[in-house]
VOBA-1610 file (N, C-alpha, C; in pm, whole numbers, padded with zeros to 5 digits, always signed):
BEGIN
Met+10762-00627+01177Met+10620-00660+01171Met+10599-00798+01231Thr+10492-00813+01310Thr+10460-00945+01362Thr+10379-01024+01259Val+10375-01154+01279Val+10295-01240+01191Val+10149-01198+01197Arg+10101-01165+01317Arg+09962-01119+01333Arg+09936-00994+01249Glu+10028-00898+01255Glu+10013-00774+01179Glu+10019-00798+01029Ser+10099-00894+00987Ser+10111-00922+00843Ser+09980-00977+00787Leu+09915-01064+00863Leu+09787-01118+00819Leu+09681-01009+00816Asn+09681-00925+00918Asn+09585-00815+00925Asn+09602-00720+00807Ser+09726-00682+00779Ser+09752-00587+00670Ser+09715-00646+00535Ala+09741-00776+00518Ala+09707-00842+00391Ala+09557-00841+00368Met+09480-00875+00472Met+09334-00876+00457Met+09279-00735+00434Cys+09332-00637+00507Cys+09284-00499+00490Cys+09309-00450+00348Glu+09428-00477+00297Glu+09461-00430+00162Glu+09371-00495+00057Glu+09338-00621+00077Glu+09251-00689-00019Glu+09106-00641-00006Met+09064-00604+00113Met+08929-00549+00131Met+08919-00411+00068Glu+09027-00335+00073Glu+09028-00203+00008Glu+09032-00218-00143Arg+09099-00319-00190Arg+09114-00342-00334Arg+08985-00392-00399Asp+08908-00474-00325Asp+08791-00540-00382Asp+08677-00537-00281Asp+08569-00466-00313Asp+08459-00454-00217Asp+08375-00581-00204Lys+08411-00685-00280Lys+08342-00814-00266Lys+08401-00898-00153Val+08517-00858-00102Val+08584-00932+00006Val+08523-00892+00140Phe+08488-00992+00221Phe+08442-00963+00356Phe+08490-01072+00452Leu+08495-01038+00580Leu+08541-01131+00684Leu+08424-01171+00771Ile+08414-01301+00800Ile+08304-01351+00883Ile+08357-01455+00980Gly+08303-01455+01102Gly+08345-01554+01201Gly+08309-01508+01342Glu+08347-01588+01439Glu+08316-01560+01579Glu+08412-01455+01635Glu+08357-01347+01688Glu+08432-01240+01756Glu+08531-01166+01666Val+08511-01173+01533Val+08606-01107+01443Val+08587-00955+01439Ala+08470-00906+01481Ala+08437-00765+01461Ala+08468-00681+01585Gln+08370-00661+01671Gln+08386-00568+01784Gln+08494-00611+01882Tyr+08518-00741+01893Tyr+08620-00792+01986Tyr+08759-00792+01921Asn+08766-00759+01792Asn+08892-00754+01716Asn+08955-00891+01691Gly+08875-00996+01702Gly+08925-01131+01678Gly+08974-01195+01807Ala+08954-01326+01818Ala+08996-01397+01939Ala+09146-01384+01961Tyr+09223-01371+01853Tyr+09369-01358+01863Tyr+09416-01223+01809Lys+09319-01130+01794Lys+09347-00992+01752Lys+09405-00982+01611Val+09382-01085+01529Val+09428-01078+01391Val+09345-00978+01312Ser+09218-00961+01347Ser+09131-00867+01275Ser+09120-00733+01348Lys+09218-00700+01429Lys+09215-00576+01508Lys+09196-00453+01418Gly+09096-00373+01450Gly+09071-00249+01378Gly+08992-00263+01250Met+08967-00384+01205Met+08899-00402+01076Met+08752-00364+01082Trp+08686-00394+01194Trp+08544-00356+01207Trp+08530-00204+01210Asp+08624-00137+01278Asp+08621+00010+01282Asp+08634+00069+01142Lys+08716+00005+01058Lys+08739+00055+00922Lys+08625+00024+00827Tyr+08574-00099+00834Tyr+08485-00146+00728Tyr+08340-00168+00771Gly+08315-00169+00902Gly+08177-00176+00949Gly+08113-00314+00943Asp+07985-00318+00979Asp+07912-00444+00996Asp+07893-00523+00867Arg+07889-00455+00753Arg+07862-00526+00628Arg+07985-00600+00576Arg+08103-00560+00621Arg+08227-00621+00570Arg+08299-00707+00674Val+08273-00683+00802Val+08334-00761+00910Val+08220-00807+01000Ile+08188-00936+00993Ile+08061-00984+01046Ile+08082-01081+01161Asp+08033-01042+01279Asp+08032-01133+01394Asp+07920-01235+01379Thr+07946-01357+01424Thr+07847-01464+01412Thr+07823-01529+01547Pro+07712-01600+01560Pro+07696-01688+01677Pro+07798-01802+01671Ile+07805-01878+01780Ile+07897-01993+01785Ile+07832-02108+01710Thr+07845-02105+01579Thr+07786-02209+01494Thr+07866-02219+01365Glu+07974-02297+01368Glu+08061-02308+01252Glu+07986-02357+01128Ala+07898-02454+01146Ala+07821-02504+01032Ala+07735-02394+00973Gly+07680-02308+01058Gly+07593-02201+01010Gly+07667-02094+00932Phe+07772-02034+00993Phe+07836-01922+00923Phe+07923-01970+00806Thr+07970-02095+00811Thr+08045-02147+00696Thr+07951-02170+00578Gly+07831-02220+00607Gly+07732-02239+00501Gly+07693-02106+00438Ile+07673-02003+00520Ile+07641-01869+00469Ile+07754-01821+00376Ala+07879-01838+00421Ala+07994-01790+00344Ala+08010-01865+00213Val+07991-01997+00216Val+08001-02075+00092Val+07894-02031-00007Gly+07772-02009+00043Gly+07666-01958-00045Gly+07702-01823-00104Ala+07763-01736-00023Ala+07805-01605-00073Ala+07914-01619-00179Gly+08008-01710-00157Gly+08114-01732-00254Gly+08061-01785-00386Leu+07962-01873-00379Leu+07904-01932-00501Leu+07823-01830-00580Thr+07784-01720-00515Thr+07702-01620-00584Thr+07776-01489-00608Gly+07911-01494-00606Gly+07986-01379-00655Gly+08068-01300-00557Leu+08052-01326-00426Leu+08133-01255-00328Leu+08262-01334-00299Arg+08350-01273-00217Arg+08479-01338-00186Arg+08496-01340-00034Pro+08434-01437+00033Pro+08437-01441+00180Pro+08572-01488+00233Val+08607-01435+00350Val+08718-01488+00430Val+08656-01537+00560Val+08664-01667+00584Val+08602-01729+00701Val+08708-01756+00806Glu+08692-01697+00924Glu+08785-01725+01034Glu+08726-01830+01127Phe+08802-01938+01146Phe+08769-02035+01250Phe+08856-02004+01372Met+08795-02002+01489Met+08871-01972+01610Met+08986-02071+01626Thr+08965-02192+01579Thr+09070-02292+01564Thr+09021-02391+01459Trp+09114-02450+01386Trp+09073-02547+01284Trp+09008-02671+01346Asn+09033-02694+01474Asn+08964-02803+01542Asn+08813-02781+01540Phe+08769-02656+01556Phe+08626-02625+01555Phe+08568-02633+01413Ala+08654-02623+01312Ala+08606-02633+01174Ala+08553-02771+01141Leu+08581-02869+01227Leu+08523-03002+01205Leu+08371-02995+01208Gln+08315-02893+01279Gln+08170-02873+01278Gln+08121-02833+01140Ala+08212-02782+01056Ala+08172-02729+00925Ala+08236-02805+00810Ile+08295-02922+00837Ile+08372-02990+00733Ile+08284-03034+00616Asp+08157-03058+00641Asp+08066-03094+00532Asp+08055-02980+00431His+08045-02856+00480His+08039-02741+00389His+08172-02720+00316Ile+08283-02734+00388Ile+08414-02711+00327Ile+08441-02812+00216Val+08411-02938+00242Val+08444-03044+00146Val+08331-03067+00045Asn+08210-03089+00095Asn+08101-03126+00005Asn+08032-03008-00062Ser+08006-02901+00014Ser+07936-02786-00044Ser+08028-02698-00125Cys+08159-02703-00097Cys+08251-02608-00157Cys+08354-02673-00250Ala+08439-02760-00195Ala+08551-02813-00273Ala+08507-02889-00397Lys+08394-02959-00390Lys+08352-03046-00499Lys+08261-02977-00602Thr+08218-02856-00571Thr+08112-02793-00651Thr+08157-02758-00791His+08279-02708-00808His+08328-02672-00941His+08324-02793-01034Tyr+08369-02907-00983Tyr+08368-03031-01062Tyr+08225-03079-01088Met+08144-03079-00984Met+08009-03135-00997Met+07917-03049-01083Ser+07953-02920-01098Ser+07872-02831-01183Ser+07927-02824-01325Gly+08024-02908-01355Gly+08083-02906-01489Gly+08158-02776-01517Gly+08208-02714-01412Gly+08284-02590-01429Gly+08199-02465-01427Asp+08067-02478-01412Asp+07980-02361-01415Asp+07988-02278-01287Leu+08016-02343-01173Leu+08020-02273-01045Leu+08163-02268-00991Thr+08200-02151-00941Thr+08326-02137-00869Thr+08297-02078-00733Cys+08387-02105-00638Cys+08367-02052-00502Cys+08498-01993-00453Pro+08521-01864-00481Pro+08644-01798-00434Pro+08631-01763-00286Ile+08679-01850-00201Ile+08660-01835-00057Ile+08789-01874+00015Val+08816-01809+00126Val+08931-01842+00210Val+08880-01891+00345Phe+08927-02008+00385Phe+08902-02059+00520Phe+09033-02046+00597Arg+09032-01972+00707Arg+09157-01948+00779Arg+09136-01957+00931Gly+09245-01982+01003Gly+09241-01990+01147Gly+09363-02064+01198Ile+09371-02080+01331Ile+09491-02141+01388Ile+09489-02292+01372Asn+09608-02347+01349Asn+09627-02489+01322Asn+09752-02535+01395Gly+09757-02663+01427Gly+09878-02716+01488Gly+09879-02702+01638Val+09998-02714+01694Val+10013-02720+01839Val+10006-02581+01900Cys+09922-02566+02002Cys+09913-02441+02078Cys+09982-02463+02212Ala+09927-02416+02321Ala+09992-02433+02451Ala+09889-02467+02557Ser+09896-02589+02607Ser+09811-02636+02718Ser+09662-02612+02694Val+09617-02655+02578Val+09473-02641+02549Val+09407-02776+02527Gly+09482-02884+02544Gly+09422-03017+02538Gly+09407-03072+02397Ala+09373-03199+02391Ala+09374-03273+02265Ala+09272-03222+02164Gln+09161-03165+02211Gln+09056-03122+02119Gln+09080-02982+02063His+09192-02919+02103His+09225-02787+02052His+09363-02782+01989Thr+09435-02893+01989Thr+09574-02895+01942Thr+09592-03009+01844Gln+09593-02974+01716Gln+09605-03077+01613Gln+09638-03010+01481Cys+09721-03075+01399Cys+09751-03024+01266Cys+09660-03090+01163Phe+09592-03008+01085Phe+09499-03060+00984Phe+09556-03053+00843Gly+09689-03035+00832Gly+09751-03024+00700Gly+09722-03142+00610Ser+09740-03263+00663Ser+09720-03381+00578Ser+09571-03405+00551Trp+09483-03364+00644Trp+09340-03382+00624Trp+09292-03306+00500Tyr+09316-03177+00500Tyr+09260-03094+00393Tyr+09341-03103+00264Ser+09468-03135+00274Ser+09549-03145+00151Ser+09515-03270+00071Gln+09433-03359+00127Gln+09391-03477+00052Gln+09271-03448-00039Val+09207-03333-00020Val+09077-03309-00085Val+09093-03240-00220Pro+09053-03306-00330Pro+09053-03239-00461Pro+08957-03120-00458Gly+08998-03008-00517Gly+08914-02889-00519Gly+08956-02785-00417Leu+09037-02825-00317Leu+09090-02730-00221Leu+09237-02701-00251Lys+09278-02578-00224Lys+09420-02546-00216Lys+09451-02524-00068Val+09568-02568-00024Val+09602-02563+00118Val+09740-02500+00135Val+09746-02390+00212Val+09874-02325+00238Val+09899-02322+00389Ser+10028-02327+00425Ser+10068-02330+00566Ser+10187-02236+00584Pro+10161-02106+00606Pro+10268-02007+00610Pro+10350-02013+00739Trp+10474-01965+00728Trp+10562-01956+00845Trp+10596-01810+00876Ser+10653-01740+00781Ser+10708-01607+00805Ser+10607-01496+00777Val+10647-01373+00811Val+10569-01255+00777Val+10548-01247+00626Glu+10655-01272+00551Glu+10646-01270+00405Glu+10547-01375+00355Asp+10555-01496+00411Asp+10461-01602+00373Asp+10317-01559+00396Cys+10293-01504+00515Cys+10155-01469+00552Cys+10098-01361+00462Arg+10176-01259+00433Arg+10127-01154+00345Arg+10104-01207+00202Gly+10204-01272+00148Gly+10197-01316+00009Gly+10095-01425-00015Leu+10086-01519+00079Leu+09992-01630+00060Leu+09849-01588+00091Met+09829-01502+00192Met+09693-01457+00222Met+09635-01376+00106Lys+09715-01287+00050Lys+09666-01206-00061Lys+09640-01293-00184Ala+09728-01390-00208Ala+09707-01481-00320Ala+09582-01566-00299Ala+09559-01608-00174Ala+09442-01690-00144Ala+09312-01612-00167Ile+09309-01487-00123Ile+09188-01405-00139Ile+09159-01378-00286Arg+09263-01360-00366Arg+09244-01333-00509Arg+09216-01458-00591Asp+09244-01576-00535Asp+09228-01701-00608Asp+09080-01731-00630Asn+09047-01790-00742Asn+08908-01824-00772Asn+08867-01961-00719Asp+08961-02031-00656Asp+08931-02160-00593Asp+08927-02143-00442Pro+08861-02235-00370Pro+08865-02230-00224Pro+09005-02261-00172Val+09051-02180-00076Val+09185-02196-00021Val+09177-02209+00131Val+09243-02309+00184Val+09256-02331+00328Val+09389-02270+00372Val+09383-02178+00469Val+09504-02114+00522Val+09523-02161+00666Leu+09629-02238+00688Leu+09657-02295+00820Leu+09759-02208+00892Glu+09711-02124+00982Glu+09798-02035+01058Glu+09841-02103+01188Asn+09935-02040+01259Asn+09983-02100+01384Asn+09979-01996+01495Glu+09903-02024+01600Glu+09886-01928+01709Glu+10019-01891+01773Met+10109-01989+01784Met+10237-01965+01851Met+10329-01874+01770Met+10293-01848+01645Met+10372-01759+01560Met+10316-01617+01555Tyr+10192-01596+01599Tyr+10126-01467+01582Tyr+10208-01350+01635Gly+10268-01367+01752Gly+10341-01258+01814Gly+10487-01248+01774Val+10532-01338+01686Val+10673-01338+01645Val+10697-01223+01548Glu+10800-01145+01575Glu+10833-01029+01491Glu+10947-01064+01396Met+10932-01026+01270Met+11033-01055+01169Met+11055-00932+01081Asp+11172-00925+01021Asp+11196-00821+00922Asp+11106-00845+00802Cys+11062-00737+00740Cys+10976-00748+00622Cys+11034-00662+00511Ser+11059-00722+00397Ser+11121-00650+00287Ser+11024-00550+00225Ala+11079-00453+00155Ala+10995-00355+00084Ala+10908-00426-00020Glu+10963-00530-00082Glu+10887-00606-00182Glu+10765-00670-00119Ala+10782-00729+00000Ala+10670-00797+00066Ala+10564-00700+00115Leu+10602-00572+00134Leu+10506-00471+00179Leu+10425-00411+00065Asp+10461-00443-00057Asp+10387-00392-00172Asp+10244-00446-00171Lys+10149-00362-00209Lys+10008-00403-00205Lys+09975-00515-00302Asp+10060-00534-00403Asp+10036-00641-00499Asp+10136-00755-00484Phe+10198-00765-00366Phe+10291-00876-00341Phe+10214-01005-00323Leu+10242-01101-00410Leu+10176-01232-00404Leu+10281-01342-00405Ile+10256-01450-00332Ile+10337-01571-00340Ile+10253-01675-00413Pro+10304-01729-00523Pro+10225-01829-00597Pro+10193-01950-00508Ile+10068-01988-00504Ile+10029-02107-00429Ile+10084-02230-00501Gly+10157-02313-00428Gly+10218-02432-00488Gly+10367-02419-00508Lys+10426-02311-00455Lys+10570-02289-00474Lys+10639-02283-00338Ala+10731-02378-00314Ala+10808-02380-00190Ala+10922-02278-00197Lys+10987-02255-00082Lys+11099-02162-00077Lys+11217-02227-00005Ile+11334-02219-00065Ile+11454-02267+00002Ile+11501-02158+00098Glu+11480-02181+00227Glu+11513-02081+00328Glu+11663-02080+00360Arg+11726-02196+00345Arg+11869-02208+00372Arg+11928-02308+00274Pro+12011-02266+00180Pro+12073-02360+00086Pro+12172-02451+00160Gly+12184-02573+00112Gly+12278-02668+00173Gly+12315-02778+00075Thr+12410-02860+00116Thr+12464-02962+00024Thr+12458-03104+00079Asp+12442-03121+00211Asp+12456-03255+00270Asp+12324-03326+00295Ile+12219-03252+00325Ile+12089-03313+00355Ile+11979-03210+00336Thr+11863-03256+00293Thr+11746-03170+00276Thr+11655-03185+00398Ile+11608-03074+00451Ile+11505-03075+00556Ile+11383-03003+00500Thr+11269-03071+00496Thr+11144-03009+00453Thr+11055-02988+00575Ala+10985-02875+00578Ala+10899-02843+00692Ala+10797-02739+00650His+10695-02721+00733His+10598-02613+00708His+10557-02553+00841Ala+10506-02430+00833Ala+10459-02354+00951Ala+10571-02340+01054Lys+10539-02354+01182Lys+10634-02328+01290Lys+10758-02416+01280Met+10744-02534+01224Met+10856-02627+01216Met+10967-02578+01123Val+10937-02479+01038Val+11042-02420+00954Val+11146-02352+01043Gly+11099-02270+01137Gly+11189-02202+01227Gly+11268-02299+01314Thr+11201-02404+01362Thr+11269-02506+01442Thr+11376-02576+01360Ser+11346-02604+01234Ser+11443-02670+01146Ser+11562-02580+01116Leu+11538-02450+01099Leu+11648-02356+01075Leu+11740-02348+01196Ala+11680-02352+01316Ala+11763-02351+01438Ala+11848-02477+01447Ala+11790-02591+01411Ala+11865-02717+01412Ala+11976-02713+01306Ala+11947-02657+01190Ala+12046-02648+01082Ala+12167-02566+01125Glu+12142-02461+01203Glu+12251-02377+01253Glu+12344-02458+01345Ile+12285-02535+01434Ile+12365-02620+01524Ile+12442-02725+01446Leu+12377-02787+01350Leu+12442-02892+01270Leu+12560-02838+01191Ala+12548-02715+01144Ala+12658-02654+01069Ala+12775-02622+01161Lys+12745-02566+01279Lys+12852-02522+01370Lys+12919-02638+01441Glu+12841-02735+01487Glu+12895-02840+01572Glu+12930-02969+01499His+12870-02990+01380His+12891-03118+01311His+12935-03103+01166Asp+12950-02979+01121Asp+12993-02952+00984Asp+12901-03018+00882Ile+12770-03016+00910Ile+12670-03070+00818Ile+12592-02954+00758Ser+12589-02948+00627Ser+12522-02841+00555Ser+12380-02883+00520Cys+12282-02821+00585Cys+12141-02857+00564Cys+12073-02760+00468Glu+12000-02815+00373Glu+11915-02732+00287Glu+11774-02737+00346Val+11726-02624+00395Val+11595-02619+00461Val+11492-02562+00364Ile+11390-02642+00336Ile+11284-02602+00243Ile+11156-02572+00320Asn+11107-02451+00306Asn+10979-02408+00361Asn+10872-02445+00258Leu+10793-02548+00288Leu+10697-02598+00189Leu+10593-02492+00150Arg+10547-02414+00246Arg+10449-02307+00227Arg+10314-02357+00175Ser+10315-02439+00072Ser+10191-02491+00014Ser+10190-02644+00029Leu+10078-02696+00082Leu+10064-02841+00099Leu+09982-02904-00012Arg+09896-02824-00073Arg+09825-02869-00193Arg+09800-02747-00280Pro+09864-02736-00396Pro+09958-02834-00450Pro+10092-02830-00379Leu+10155-02946-00370Leu+10286-02960-00308Leu+10393-02939-00415Asp+10495-02862-00382Asp+10600-02830-00479Asp+10699-02947-00489Arg+10655-03052-00554Arg+10741-03171-00567Arg+10870-03143-00644Pro+10866-03065-00752Pro+10992-03042-00826Pro+11103-02983-00740Thr+11070-02886-00653Thr+11173-02825-00568Thr+11229-02928-00469Ile+11142-03011-00413Ile+11186-03113-00318Ile+11276-03215-00387Leu+11232-03264-00503Leu+11308-03369-00573Leu+11442-03316-00623Lys+11443-03193-00670Lys+11569-03133-00715Lys+11668-03124-00600Ser+11619-03088-00481Ser+11705-03078-00365Ser+11759-03214-00323Val+11672-03316-00327Val+11714-03452-00289Val+11822-03504-00384Lys+11809-03473-00510Lys+11911-03517-00606Lys+12045-03450-00581Lys+12040-03333-00516Lys+12165-03262-00484Lys+12226-03312-00354Thr+12141-03332-00251Thr+12194-03364-00117Thr+12201-03515-00089His+12116-03593-00156His+12112-03740-00143His+12054-03789-00010Arg+12003-03697+00071Arg+11941-03735+00198Arg+11828-03637+00228Ile+11727-03686+00303Ile+11615-03597+00335Ile+11552-03636+00468Val+11511-03533+00542Val+11432-03548+00665Val+11314-03452+00655Asn+11195-03502+00683Asn+11078-03414+00688Asn+11038-03393+00834Val+10999-03269+00865Val+10960-03233+01002Val+10820-03173+00999Glu+10729-03226+01082Glu+10593-03172+01088Glu+10534-03198+01227Glu+10435-03117+01263Glu+10368-03134+01391Glu+10258-03239+01385Gly+10212-03272+01265Gly+10100-03365+01249Gly+10137-03508+01282Trp+10036-03592+01288Trp+10058-03734+01318Trp+10127-03804+01200Pro+10194-03918+01227Pro+10275-03981+01123Pro+10195-04048+01011Gln+10088-04121+01045Gln+10020-04198+00941Gln+09951-04106+00841Cys+09978-04127+00712Cys+09921-04048+00603Cys+09955-03900+00615Gly+10070-03868+00673Gly+10110-03730+00692Gly+10175-03670+00569Ile+10219-03544+00581Ile+10286-03475+00471Ile+10417-03546+00438Gly+10488-03591+00542Gly+10612-03665+00519Gly+10589-03794+00442Ala+10477-03860+00470Ala+10444-03983+00397Ala+10422-03953+00249Glu+10358-03840+00220Glu+10334-03800+00080Glu+10466-03768+00010Ile+10557-03700+00081Ile+10688-03668+00022Ile+10766-03796-00004Ala+10761-03890+00091Ala+10831-04017+00073Ala+10778-04091-00049Ala+10644-04090-00067Ala+10585-04156-00184Ala+10630-04088-00313Ser+10637-03955-00312Ser+10680-03882-00431Ser+10823-03918-00469Ile+10908-03936-00369Ile+11047-03973-00396Ile+11055-04115-00452Met+10977-04206-00393Met+10983-04346-00437Met+10921-04366-00574Glu+10828-04280-00612Glu+10761-04295-00741Glu+10838-04231-00856Thr+10951-04168-00825Thr+11032-04104-00929Thr+11174-04156-00921Asp+11257-04112-01015Asp+11396-04157-01013Asp+11476-04093-00900Ala+11413-04003-00823Ala+11483-03941-00711Ala+11523-04045-00607Ser+11448-04157-00598Ser+11482-04261-00501Ser+11620-04320-00528Asp+11663-04320-00654Asp+11795-04374-00688Asp+11908-04286-00636Trp+11875-04162-00602Trp+11977-04068-00555Trp+11996-04072-00404Leu+11906-04140-00334Leu+11915-04143-00188Leu+12030-04231-00141Asp+12108-04178-00047Asp+12216-04255+00015Asp+12174-04310+00151Ala+12054-04277+00194Ala+12001-04326+00322Ala+11849-04319+00317Pro+11781-04403+00395Pro+11635-04394+00399Pro+11590-04255+00446Met+11477-04209+00395Met+11422-04081+00438Met+11386-04084+00585Gly+11414-03975+00656Gly+11374-03961+00796Gly+11246-03883+00809Arg+11160-03927+00901Arg+11035-03854+00926Arg+11025-03821+01075Leu+11013-03693+01105Leu+10988-03647+01240Leu+10848-03589+01244Thr+10763-03643+01330Thr+10624-03599+01336Thr+10582-03578+01481Gly+10458-03534+01497Gly+10400-03536+01630Gly+10384-03679+01677Ala+10379-03697+01808Ala+10358-03831+01863Ala+10222-03884+01819Asp+10214-04015+01802Asp+10092-04078+01751Asp+09991-04099+01864Ile+09958-03988+01931Ile+09863-03989+02042Ile+09787-03858+02042Pro+09669-03852+02107Pro+09607-03721+02131Pro+09700-03637+02218Met+09702-03507+02196Met+09793-03419+02269Met+09758-03413+02417Pro+09855-03437+02507Pro+09828-03422+02651Pro+09797-03275+02686Tyr+09722-03256+02792Tyr+09693-03120+02838Tyr+09814-03058+02908Ser+09895-03142+02971Ser+10006-03095+03052Ser+10109-03017+02970Trp+10140-02896+03018Trp+10241-02813+02952Trp+10377-02882+02952Glu+10405-02960+03058Glu+10535-03027+03068Glu+10547-03144+02971Leu+10435-03204+02934Leu+10438-03319+02843Leu+10437-03278+02695Glu+10382-03161+02667Glu+10367-03117+02527Glu+10497-03123+02446Pro+10611-03075+02499Pro+10734-03076+02418Pro+10779-03216+02375Tyr+10736-03319+02450Tyr+10772-03456+02413Tyr+10686-03510+02299Cys+10583-03434+02263Cys+10487-03482+02163Cys+10502-03416+02026Val+10590-03316+02015Val+10616-03251+01886Val+10767-03236+01869Pro+10815-03235+01744Pro+10960-03226+01722Pro+11022-03101+01783Gln+11134-03121+01850Gln+11213-03012+01905Gln+11346-03003+01830Val+11420-02896+01853Val+11548-02876+01783Val+11639-02997+01801Glu+11647-03048+01924Glu+11735-03162+01952Glu+11693-03285+01872Asn+11561-03307+01857Asn+11512-03421+01780Asn+11555-03411+01634Ile+11547-03290+01579Ile+11586-03271+01438Ile+11736-03293+01422Val+11815-03239+01514Val+11961-03259+01509Val+11993-03408+01511Asn+11931-03484+01602Asn+11960-03626+01613Asn+11914-03705+01490Glu+11799-03665+01434Glu+11749-03736+01315Glu+11840-03710+01195Val+11889-03588+01183Val+11983-03558+01074Val+12113-03634+01094Leu+12163-03640+01216Leu+12285-03717+01242Leu+12265-03864+01208Arg+12149-03918+01245Arg+12120-04058+01213Arg+12116-04081+01063Thr+12049-03990+00992Thr+12035-04004+00846Thr+12170-03987+00776Cys+12257-03911+00837Cys+12392-03892+00782Cys+12492-03993+00838Tyr+12439-04095+00908Tyr+12524-04200+00967Tyr+12627-04142+01065Arg+12582-04047+01144Arg+12668-03991+01249Arg+12610-04035+01386Asn+12692-04029+01488Asn+12645-04061+01624Asn+12555-03949+01675Lys+12450-03987+01744Lys+12360-03889+01804Lys+12430-03817+01918Lys+12374-03700+01953Lys+12428-03626+02067Lys+12404-03703+02196
//
């Protein structure tokens, strides 16, 4: 199953399970979605459940938030999270804060989803990771899936959740095909929001990552094991808010070293939050080396396809950072 198919199947199953669930966004219906994630859904569920909108993020997000506050369960697709900046007032002020400001009287079970992170040659205004932006906001839950299993389990959990959930997908992963277990194909398969997964157990160093960087980190871990005899524990964060601090800290106490890998910018990033969590607990006493942070370059993304790889972590960068953190010579 591809990542695209896993998201599609998860949404379809939840729409069949609950007639209050509907999908809204630009080109999600007759065009089958800009990235074909909603392929076939309009044919199945019709205009009332799969709704095409004009190009107005502020408009259709406001409609969806109003629907969520009055009992429906909208799924809002942004063609890219960069365009969601047009609707950030609704996401943060109209939605995330409402449960608190109403004294608990109002809830908004809504999913905001779309592509996030680095794409391919689409320029600075279309290529950016918003993980740290939205994970700072009280009232939002933020998930960043990597695998087919992640996408199915987290999407279904997000749709069933009574709080607003931000789902940060990755366009470069949509066409990736992965094995899918029978458990993950179950219609009631859910991944708890806020729970990380250890994708590769290890003893020498912890690598934390989310979304596409999980796969890149696993590839680096394979090289480090074969060529340098370094055992990496790779943690797929899956959820950015809430962040699974206990799993991270437990791993650090075992390995005594940690490197975080992300596509986002360094300042106030996910790695910075993990570093703060380590320093604020007794886990800092277990470190044998300073934490390593690999991030996107601290610049707007160049349009050039040839320059893009220099602006986000690559396998070689992760290998070298792990070697540095383990006091080994770089390649």
